[in-house]
C-alpha positions in Angstrom: 71.5 51.6 93.9 73.5 54.0 96.0 73.2 53.6 99.8 71.3 56.3 101.6 73.3 58.1 104.3 71.7 58.2 107.7 72.5 59.4 111.2 73.1 56.7 113.9 71.6 58.0 117.1 73.7 57.0 120.0 72.2 55.4 123.1 71.1 57.7 126.0 74.0 59.3 127.8 75.6 62.6 128.5 73.8 65.2 126.3 77.1 67.0 125.4 78.7 63.7 124.2 75.6 62.8 122.1 75.5 66.3 120.5 79.3 66.1 119.7 78.9 62.7 118.1 75.9 63.8 116.0 77.8 66.9 115.0 80.7 64.8 113.7 78.4 62.6 111.7 76.7 65.7 110.2 80.1 67.1 109.2 80.9 63.8 107.4 77.6 63.9 105.5 77.9 67.6 104.6 81.6 67.4 103.5 80.7 65.9 100.1 77.9 68.4 99.4 79.6 71.7 99.6 77.6 72.7 102.7 80.7 72.3 104.9 84.4 71.9 104.4 87.0 70.7 106.9 84.7 70.5 109.9 87.7 69.9 112.2 89.5 73.2 111.4 87.1 76.2 111.6 88.3 79.8 111.6 88.0 80.9 115.2 87.0 84.5 115.9 89.1 84.3 119.1 86.3 84.5 121.7 84.7 81.4 123.2 81.2 82.8 123.4 81.0 83.6 119.6 83.0 80.5 118.6 80.6 78.4 120.7 77.6 79.7 118.8 79.4 78.8 115.6 80.4 75.3 116.6 84.1 76.3 117.0 84.3 79.1 114.4 83.5 79.9 110.8 83.6 76.6 108.9 86.4 76.5 106.3 85.6 75.2 102.9 82.3 76.9 103.0 80.6 80.2 101.9 79.6 82.9 104.4 77.8 86.3 104.0 78.5 89.6 105.7 76.2 92.5 105.1 76.4 96.1 106.2 73.5 97.2 108.4 73.0 100.0 105.8 75.1 101.3 102.9 76.5 104.1 105.1 78.0 101.4 107.4 79.8 99.5 104.6 83.1 100.4 106.3 82.1 98.5 109.4 81.2 95.4 107.5 84.5 95.7 105.5 86.4 96.0 108.7 84.8 92.9 110.1 85.7 91.0 106.9 89.3 92.2 107.0 89.5 91.3 110.7 88.6 87.7 109.7 91.3 87.8 107.0 93.8 89.1 109.6 92.8 86.1 111.9 93.5 83.8 109.0 96.8 85.3 107.9 98.2 85.6 111.5 98.3 81.9 112.1 102.0 81.6 111.3 102.9 84.2 113.9 100.5 82.6 116.5 101.8 79.1 115.9 105.3 80.1 117.1 103.9 81.2 120.4 101.8 78.1 120.7 104.9 75.9 120.4 106.3 77.5 123.5 103.1 77.7 125.6 100.8 75.4 127.4 97.8 77.8 127.2 94.7 75.8 126.2 93.1 78.7 124.4 96.1 79.3 122.2 96.1 75.6 121.4 92.5 75.7 120.3 93.2 78.8 118.2 96.0 76.8 116.4 93.6 74.1 115.5 90.9 76.6 114.5 92.9 78.7 112.0 95.6 76.3 110.7 93.5 75.1 107.7 94.3 78.2 105.6 97.7 79.1 107.0 100.3 80.5 104.6 97.7 81.3 101.9 96.7 84.6 100.4 93.5 86.6 100.6 91.7 87.9 97.5 89.4 91.0 97.6 87.3 91.1 94.5 84.9 94.0 93.8 83.1 95.8 91.0 84.6 98.9 89.6 81.6 100.9 90.6 81.7 99.5 94.1 85.4 100.5 94.4 84.5 104.0 93.2 81.7 104.3 95.8 83.3 102.7 98.8 87.0 102.8 98.1 89.7 100.1 98.1 91.5 98.6 101.1 94.2 101.1 102.2 97.8 99.9 103.0 98.3 101.7 106.3 94.8 100.6 107.4 95.6 97.0 106.5 98.8 97.2 108.5 96.9 98.7 111.5 94.3 95.9 111.5 97.1 93.2 111.3 97.2 92.2 107.6 100.5 92.5 105.7 99.5 94.4 102.5 101.5 91.9 100.4 99.2 89.1 101.6 96.0 90.8 100.2 95.4 90.8 96.4 92.8 93.1 95.1 90.9 92.4 91.9 88.6 94.8 90.1 85.8 93.5 87.9 83.5 95.3 85.4 80.3 93.5 86.4 78.7 91.4 89.1 78.9 88.2 87.0 82.6 88.8 86.6 83.0 89.1 90.4 81.1 85.8 90.9 83.3 84.1 88.2 86.5 85.4 89.7 85.4 84.3 93.2 84.6 80.7 91.9 88.0 80.4 90.2 89.9 81.8 93.2 88.2 79.5 95.7 89.4 76.5 93.8 93.0 77.7 93.9 95.0 76.1 96.7 97.2 79.2 97.0 94.2 81.2 98.3 92.9 80.8 101.8 90.1 83.4 101.7 88.1 85.1 99.0 86.1 88.2 99.7 83.7 89.3 97.0 82.2 92.8 97.5 78.7 93.1 96.0 76.5 96.1 95.5 72.8 95.8 96.8 71.1 93.5 94.4 69.8 89.9 94.5 72.3 87.1 93.8 70.9 83.9 92.3 70.9 81.0 94.6 72.5 78.8 92.0 75.5 81.2 91.9 75.9 80.9 95.7 75.7 77.2 95.4 78.5 77.2 92.8 80.6 79.3 95.2 79.9 76.9 98.1 81.0 74.0 96.0 84.1 75.8 94.8 85.0 76.7 98.4 84.6 73.0 99.4 86.8 71.9 96.5 89.6 74.3 97.4 89.1 74.1 101.1 89.0 77.9 101.2 86.7 80.3 103.0 84.4 82.3 100.8 82.9 85.6 102.0 80.2 87.6 100.1 80.4 91.2 101.4 77.2 93.0 100.8 76.6 96.8 101.2 73.1 96.2 102.4 71.2 93.3 104.1 69.5 90.7 102.0 67.2 87.9 103.2 67.0 85.9 100.0 67.8 82.2 99.7 71.5 81.4 99.7 73.9 78.5 100.1 75.9 80.4 102.7 76.5 78.6 106.0 76.3 81.8 108.0 74.9 85.3 107.4 76.0 88.3 109.4 74.7 91.9 109.6 77.4 94.3 110.8 77.1 97.9 111.8 79.1 100.5 113.7 78.8 100.8 117.5 79.8 103.8 119.7 83.3 103.6 121.1 83.6 103.5 124.9 86.1 106.3 125.0 83.8 108.4 122.7 80.9 107.8 125.2 83.1 109.1 128.0 84.2 112.1 126.0 87.8 111.1 125.8 88.0 111.1 122.0 88.2 108.2 119.6 88.8 104.7 121.2 89.1 101.2 119.8 86.6 100.6 117.0 83.5 98.7 118.0 81.1 96.7 115.8 77.6 95.4 116.3 77.7 92.0 114.8 74.4 90.1 114.4 74.5 86.5 113.4 71.1 86.1 111.6 71.7 82.7 109.9 73.7 79.8 111.2 73.5 76.3 109.8 75.6 74.9 112.7 74.3 76.5 115.8 72.6 79.4 117.5 72.0 82.9 116.4 73.2 85.9 118.4 74.3 89.5 118.5 77.4 90.9 120.1 79.2 94.3 120.4 82.8 93.4 119.6 86.2 95.2 119.5 89.1 94.1 117.3 92.3 93.5 119.3 95.0 94.1 116.6 97.7 93.1 119.0 96.4 89.7 119.8 94.6 89.4 116.5 91.2 88.4 117.9 87.7 89.8 118.7 86.8 90.8 122.2 83.4 91.4 123.6 82.9 95.0 124.5 81.8 95.7 128.1 80.4 98.8 129.8 81.1 97.5 133.3 83.1 100.0 135.5 83.5 98.8 139.1 84.9 102.2 140.2 84.3 105.7 138.9 86.9 107.0 136.7 88.6 110.3 137.5 87.6 113.4 135.6 89.8 113.8 132.6 89.4 117.6 132.2 90.8 118.6 135.6 94.1 117.9 137.4 94.4 115.2 140.1 94.2 116.6 143.6 94.9 115.0 146.9 91.8 114.7 149.0 91.8 116.8 152.2 90.2 115.3 155.2 
């Protein structure tokens, strides 16, 4: 009879050490079930607060879900997914800087994104979805930090074809991330379970991109709802500033839930928390600077 896996609770000690040991044991137990992939190499989002809630980042070798807050904000959810893809494909450039730097955060980023380095990204969508929402645009990909040749787009006739193509691609060792764009409808839990197992087998990151939120059962490790947020420069009246997203983590197998307003830094290839703090008043932008007269 097969032995039953169990968690060995360590003796009383530092809470952080105990939690870390239990997390490693849980990773070992989940690795064979498709619920988690390589627990030692998650995909970092580049900010310690968000990565801390995720236990280091998005687990590789697993399935995740990103949904638009509403269909009109599908572009925001797509941008979030593409930013994750940029994070993954940028590791080779980042690793060169890491080799010549003693910066601890950069070293952590190397460990957190190296699992899928040098591998391609697949974007799979239904024909009707591409007609409604459009396909990734070359100059836009370049602006977000993805070389267009690293992204392969696939059009499928039906949802079941999208799911089949995702499962096959996730098992391919040449693919590091698979994004499957789905129109608003229920996805069978068995289908998500198959995708999770395929991601574990290929040690790839699977991402279901929904055009509307869904609270049905799923084998996904995390579930995000992403919408657009006002740009700081637009609030000031200066015009269009860096894009902002309201990212809500509504399901997380490995940690806490949370909500953050983030900006994508395309230069450093990471997310940054948006802030409204202004210690000093900015000068009026619609009038010339004048020297104060006592």
